[in-house]
N, C-alpha and C positions, 0 to 999 in steps of 0.2 A: 504494500500500500504506500503510495507516494505522499509525502508531506510537503507543505508549503514552507520553505525556509525564510521567507520574508517576514519582517515584523511590521507592526503598525508604526506609521510615521507619527511623531509627536505633533500635536496641534500647534499651528503657528500663533504667534502673539496676537495677530489681528483677529484670528478666530476666537481666541480666548477672551478678548476684550470687546467683542462684538455684542451690541445690545439690540434688542428688537426696537425698531423705529416705528412708532404708531403712524398709521395712514392718516393723512390730513383730509379734510372735507373736500378740498379742491381736487386732490388726487382721486377720490371716490367719484366725484361728479365727472371728471375727465374720463375715467375708465368707463363709467356708465354711458357717457355720450359716444365713446368709440365702439362699444360692444353692446348694442341693444339686446334685449332678451330674445335670443335666438336659440333654437334647438340644433344640435349637431355641430358641424364645423363652423368656425367663426367667419364673419363676412370678410370679403376681400376689400381692398381699397376702393372706395367710391361705390360699392354695391349697396343696394337697398334691400332689406329683408322682404321675402315673399311669404304671404299667408296662404296656407294650404288647409284643406279639410281632409282628414284621413279616412280611408275606406277599410283599413285593417288595423289591428292592434300593432303598435310599434314601440320598441324600447330604444331610447336614445340616451346615451351617457347615464344609464341607471334610472332614468325617469320613464314611467309607463304612460303611453298616450292611447286612449281607447278609440275605437271607430267613431267618427263624427267629431273628434276633437280638432280644434283649429290651432295650428302651430305656425310659428314664424321661423323660416329657415333661410339660408343663403340661396341665391339663384342657382348655383351649381348643384347644391344638395337637393333643391326642389326638382331639378331636371333628373337627377338620379332616382329620386323617389317616384316620379311619374313613370319612368322607364321600368321600374320594378313593380308597378301596379299598386302602390300604397296610397295614391291620391284619388279621392272620390270624384266622379264625374258630376259637374254642376252645370 
């Protein structure tokens, strides 16, 4: 049985002295402005989210969406879901 001869490297001084920096309100609002509540992959630069109505149960990133649910997704992901038959005909 082989063993790993390497040892753990000691933590650097910067890592030891690092403190958690609280997120400011401006940073939260900027992040919310950049990434609206979309399911699936994030939006690309300049993309607007697309609203879809699902025809089948779908789980995206651990969240369950039932048939008939309206979700907002990126245009590329919407195209993929339409091709796979997850979008209801309206």
